[in-house]
N, C-alpha and C positions, 0 to 999 in steps of 0.2 A: 236350272229349269226357269223358263221365262215365257212370256207372251210376246208373240211377234203379230203385228197387226198387217192385215192385207186388205186395203180398202177400209171397209167398215167392220170387218171380222177379224177376230183374234184367234191365233192357233197356239198350242203349247208346243215348244221346242226344248231340246236338251242339248247342252254342248259341255265339253270337259275343259276346265281351266288348266292350262299348262304351267309349268313352273315360271316361265317368262311372261306370265299373264296373257299370252295369246289364247285363242279358242280353237278347239277342234272343229271339224265340219259339223253343223247342227244336224240333228235328226228330229223330224216332226213326229210328235206323239198323238196329238189330238187336233183335228180340224173338222171342216164341214159346216159346223155352226159356230157361233162366237164362244171362244174359251178364254179365260184369263186367270190370273191369280193361282198358279200351281202350287198348292200347299202340300208339301211332301213330309211325311213323319214316319217313324219306325215303331212297330208294336210287335213283340214276341218274335223277334228276329225276322220280321218281314216288313218290307217297305210298302207304304201306301200313299196315295195322292188323292186329293179333292181339289179338282180344277173347278173354277167358277164357271157354272154352266146354267146360268139363270134363263138363257135363251130356251133351254129344254124344260123349264119350270121345275127344277129339281136340283138337290144337292146329292151328288153321286160320289160313292167311294170305289177307287180303283186300287187294285193290288198288283205288285210287280210279279211278272213271271220270270223275266230276266232284266234285272235291274242294271242300268237305268232305261233300257231301250224297248222293253216289251211289257205291256199292262193288260189287265183283264178287268172288266167290270164285276165288282163284288156285290154291291146292293145300292139301292137308292135310300139315303138316310132321311131325307126330308122331300116331300112332294110340294115344293114352293119355290118362287124365283129369288132365293136368297143368294147374297153375294159375299165374297171374301171370307168363306168358312174357315175357321181355325180350330183344330183339335189339339188338346194338350192335357198333361197329367199333372195334377197338383194333390199332394198329401195322399197319394194312392188312389185317387179318384180321377176317371177320365171325363173331360168336358168337351162339349162342342158349342162353339161360340159363332154366331152367324148374324147377318143384317139383312133387313128387308128394305129396300129403297122406297121412299115415299114420294118426294116432289124433286126428282133429280138426285144426283149423287152426293149431294152435300147434306141431305137429310135421310136418316135411316132409323129403323126401328131395331134395337138389338135384341137378340134371343140367345138364351144360353140353356143348355140341356146337360144332364147327367147321363153318361153312357155306361153300358155294361157289355163287354165283349163286342165293342163297336155297334151295338144296338142302341138307338136312342130311347131313353126312358121318357116317361110322361112328364116329369118334373121340368117346370119351366118357369123362368122369371124374365120378364120383358119390361119392367117399369124402372127405368134407370135415368137419373138426372146427369150423371157423369160418364155415361157410356154411350154416347151418341156420336161415336167416331168409328170409321171403318178400320178393318185390319190392314196393316202395312208390313207384314212379314211374320216369320216364325218366332214365338216366344223363346227366350234364352236365359240362361243363369248368369247373373252377375252379382258378386259380393253376397252369394247365398240367397239372392232374391230372384223370383221368377218375373222377367220383365217382358212386356208386350209392346212391340212398336205399332202405333195407330196413325192413321192419316187423317190430317185435318184439312178439311175443304171449306170453301165459302160458296156463297150464291154465285158468284162470277167465276170462280176458278176451281177446277178439280185438282186437289193435291197440292196445298200451299207449303206445308211442312210436316215433320214427323214428331209426335210426342212419345216419349217412352213412359210407360206406367207400371207400377208394381202390382201384381195380381194377388189376391187373396180371397179365400172363401170360407164360410162357415156352414152349418148343416143346411140352412135355407136361404143364404144370401151370398152374393158375389161382389167383391169390391175392387176397385182400382184407384190407385194414388199417383198422381203425375210426379215424375222425378226429374224430368229435363226435356228439352226440345232439340231437334235438329233442323236448322233453317238452311236455305240455299246458300246464305253468306258463309256457312260453315264448311261447305264443300267446294273443293277446288277442281274445276275441268278446264283443261287448257283449250283456248280458242273457241269457247262456247259462251253464249248468253243464255242464262237460265233463270228461272224465277219460281220453281216448284219442285217438290220431292214427292214420290209416290210410294216407294217401298224401300225397306231396309232389311238386309239379312247379312248374317256374319257366320264365319266358321273359325277354326283355330288360326287359319292364316290369312283369310281374305275377308274384307267387307264388299258388299255389292249394294249400291244405291241407285235406284231408278229415278232419274232426274228429268224435268221437263225442260226442253231446249227450245229456243226460237232461232230458226235458220231462215234467211231470205230466199225465196223461191221466185224467179223471174217468170216461170210458167204459170203459176196459180193466179197471180193478179190478173193476167190477160184472160184466163179462162173465166174467171169471176166477172170481169167487165163484159165479156161477150154474153154471159148468163145474165147480166144486169143485177148481179150481187154486189153487196158492199165490199170494198177493198179491205182485206185483213192480211196481217202478216202470217205466213204459213207456219203452224205450230207442229212440231214434231217431237215425240218422246224418244228419249234415248236412255239406254242403260250404261251407266259408268262402271 
């Protein structure tokens, strides 16, 4: 599951990874307004997805009717333009972690809620010093620890590198501790110049990393010159 950008709008598509690492023909799942960050998880033998849909001013839960190609709207979990929502279970309790952008993508206000049967409860903590980073993929178990990939951005660039944090919680507090980082220098992509990482996801057999590539476009500079805009190297995000 991934975001495909068409102009200024993103849509959610799904494709099957074949044994030789080729992809099947993609199927469009959500489009029309901007969608991104398709967060997919399983609960009680049913698959769910929360695509980022801040353009609709809501965090919406979808359930699979026929996985992975057919989905239905289950409910609106939060009525706010939150981004990169992550739902996970820890010590038998379900949590929803999301972020409200403040002044661009590099500054967000984190919010975390306890959940019951996929209903958001009223308990909320949003005062964090160490949790001002957006989600970068699904949490996973490593060395008996629950690890969350997070995206580190700066004022100048969106998605510089990925930090892996260990997650833990008490009755009224939530904690994260940095364990390590993944930088562009750690990732090898043939024939590409890249300087940023957006997301990281892994299964038993694959790792999928969304990288920021720079490719020279001969058309873009002329269009910008005609419009009187400053020349810039065309930036294109690609998934490795």
